[in-house]
N, C-alpha and C positions, 0 to 999 in steps of 0.2 A: 276558584278556591271554595266559593260556597257550595258549588255543584258537587265538588268532592267531599266535603262535610256531610252534605245532605245523603249523598251515596254511601258513604261509610257508614253514618248513623242508619240509614235503612236498612244497610246489610248487617250490621251488628244486632239490630232488632229482630230480624229475621233468624239469625243465627241462634239468638236466645230463645226465640219463639219455637224453634224445633225442639230444644231440650226439654224434656219433660221428666219431672221426678218419677222414679219407680213407684209403683203401688207398693205400701208397706205390706210385709207379710202378717198375717194374723197372729197374734199371741198363742202360745202353746197351751193346750188344756192340761188338767193335773196329772195325766199319765204321760204326756210328753214331756212336761216339765221334770215329773221324777226321773225319766229316762236320761234327760238331759244333765241331771243332778248326778246320777251315777256315772255317766260317762265323763263328766267335768271332774268329779272327785277321783275315781279310780282309772280313768283314761290317760291317754298320752298328756293332755294339758295338766293334769294334777303331777305327774311323774316330772314332766318337764319344768314346770314352775318350781317343784321342790328342789330339783337339780340346779335350778340358778340361783335359788336364794340360798342353798347349801353352799354354792360356789362363793357367792359374796360373803356369806358369813365365815367361810373358810379363810378368803383373802383378809378379812379384817378380825380374824381369830376370835370370833365372839359366837359363844361365850368361850373364853379361854382355858376354862377349867375342862375343856373337852379336847383340849391338845390340837395336835396338826396330824398330817398324813392322812392315810385311808381310814384308820379307825375314828379320827376326829370328824372327817368328812361324812362317815357313816352315819355317825350320831347326829350331826346337823342335817343330814338328808332326811332320815327318819323323823326327827322332829319337824323338820319343815313340812313335809308329806302329811303328817298328823295335822299341823297346822292349817293346812290346805284344806282337809276334809273337814275339819271344825268351821272354817270359814265358808266353805260352800255349803254346809249343813244349815248355818246361820242366814246365808244370803238366799238360799232357795225357799227358806222357811219364811223369812219376812216377804220376801217376792210372792209366795204364794197368797199370804194374807193380804197383799195389795193387789193381786191379780196382775202382777208384772212377769215378765220372762227376761230374766237377766243373762239368759246364756248368748254366749258369742254368735254373730252372724257376720259373714264378710259383707264388706260394702257392696252395693249394687251400683256404685258409681264407678268411674273410669279416671285414670291418671294417678300418679304416683302420689302427690300432695293430698288430694282428697282421700285415698285409700289410707295413707298415713294417719291422718287426722281422725278417721273414723276409727281406725284400731286403736290409737291412744284414748280418744274420747269415749270409747265403749267399756272402758273399765268402771267408768262413774255413771253408767246410763243402764236401763232396763227398757223394754217396750212394753206399754200400757195395753189395754183391752183393744184399743184401736190399731194396733201394730206401729204407734209412733213412739220413737225414742225419747225418753224423758231422764231426768236426773232420777236417781234411785238411792233411798235411803238403805235398801237391801245390801247393795254393793257395798257402802260404806260400814255397815254393821258387819258384814263377812269379814272385811279387812281388820277391823278393830277387834273382834272376838278371837279371830285367828291368831293374833298375836298378843293380846292381853291375858287369855287364858293360860296358854302354855309358860309363859313369863311368870306368872303367878303360882304355877303349879309344879311342872317338872324341871324347869330350868334350874341350876345352880341357885343356892341359898340368897347369895347376893343380888340375884337379879329379881326384878319384880315388874310392877304395872308400869313403871316408867320406863324401863328398858324395853318391854312389850309395845309401847307406844311408840319408841325409837324403831324398832323393829318393823313396825308398821309400814315405814317409809321403805325398807327393803323389800318388804313383800309387795306393795304397790309398783316398784320399779320392774320387779321380777314379773308381775301380771301383764305390764304394759308390754315387756318383752315378748311375752308368750303370744299376746295378741297381735302385735306387729308380725311376729314370726307366723301366724296362723294364717294373717291378711295376705301375706305372699307367698306361702308354702302350703301346700295342701297336705293335712293330714288325716289319714284314713280313719274313719269311725269304727271302733271296736265292736260296741254294743248294736246291732242292727237287725 
């Protein structure tokens, strides 16, 4: 039995020794970062994220002043798309100041669990100058501004900053959904 434990232990060591983490990609320069900002804001991710957020808002009838049906959904989608643009502008501006790249990149790992974990956690992270993933205040700033500014400005009067902070949860959920979708489904790039 001791021989089998030693043999199992040595084979496990060999197995782990063979797995090398991939080399991190370098962070984008200012021109690449701007290109990623435009693609994220105006491309499929911004459109799809707004569609998901608008669908959640439609189900909750939030704000209820906008009504239901296609007219209500259209108002919610336009609002959520503008919110996404505000959030991306803030996120990329703060990231630029911190020399970070908050844009999404597929996981270089294999397996469903690690890829899912990467997609979910990527909403809270950016890559630093060395290409390592770090927690990023840029992403949090983007989520907060994208929800507080619209709630305080163009939403119906009885909504305000408090509702904007509540809506940030919906926005976060839709961004996670988009990242999970992008991890497992290839979305073609528009601006190349």
